[in-house]
N, C-alpha and C positions, 0 to 999 in steps of 0.2 A: 430518407426522402429526399424531398428535391436538395437541401442543402448539401445535402452529402452527396447527391452527383454531379453539383456546380463547382468540387473543390477535385475530382479524380484528377487534372492537370495540376494543381499548383501543389505547391508541400502544404501539410497538415500542419499546426501547428497549437501549444496548448492553450492558449488563446481562442481559438480556433473550435477547440473542440467541449471549451468554457462556454462559448457563446450558444454550441449546436444543443449542449444540454439544455441551456436555459429557455432556449426557442424549439424543445419539444422533437428535436429532430429524431426519430423515431430508430432508424440506423445507427446512430452516433450512440441514442441510449444503450440498447442492444447490444454492441461492441462493447463500452463503459463494463457493462453487466458481466457479460461474460469473461472480458477481463480480472474482475471484479473476481467473481466464482473461482477464475484458476488460477490467482494468486494467492485468494485465501489456501486453496486447497494446497498449493506450494508451500506456503507458511507455516501452515500445521503440520506437513512431513516432517518439513525441519524439526518443531517441536518435539517431535516423536521420538527423535533422536536426542535433541539439545535438553530436554524436557525443561525447560524455564519456564519461570511463574508470570515474566515479567517480557514485551515487545515493544519495541521502537521505531515505528515506521519512519522512513526520512526520503524525503524526494520531491518533486512537484507533485506528480500524481498525488500522492496522501495528501499534498497540505493544499492545493487549488480544488481539487478534486472528489468534496464530501461527499459526492454518491459511491463514486468506487474505493474510497476509505472506508465506507460502512458496510459496502457491501464483504470485504476483503476481512472484514472482524468479522463479520456475521457469519461467515463458509466459513474461518478459521477457528473461530467458538466453535460455532454446530461440529462440526467433524470431531475436534476433540474431546467434545464432551463424549460425541455416539464409540470412541475409544476406551476414553479417558473418562465416567462420572464423578462430577463432583472435581475434574480438574479446574481448577479456578486459575484464569489466566486473562492476566490484564495489556489492554494496549492502548497506548498513545502515540502523537505524531511527536517527531524529533526534533529540538527547538535550534540546535548546533549548526544546520545548515550543510552547505559543501563540504564545509572545514570538519565533521562530524571522524572521521578517519582519523585526521592528522592529528586531532585533538585527540582521540582517546589513544591513538597510539604514543603522543606524546606523554601523555598520565600515566600509561604503563613503564614509561622508561622511568620516569620521575619517581614512582613506586617503588619500579625495583631496586635504583639506587638509596633511595629515603627509606628502605625497611630492611 
């Protein structure tokens, strides 16, 4: 789209992507759809190794771009159901933000010493 071409020399921000999606910029929509598709494939591949039934997706892309989140979830679910019919996997957006890793590591230390 025209908006995409105007930004070639500038840094692309998440806010600009959100704005471009809202205005229907076809190039940005296609890029987000493709990125979501391949991210969903990657998550499905990880799930075939981890075989978890719950996935928490965190980060600005998942929180601020619903279209991206929905494509990731749809793609991962379809691929997993194709490999493992009836595989019940649930997705949700993380709520701990950028400190999720530190909070998780800290809780593991507490759990180790308290149990």
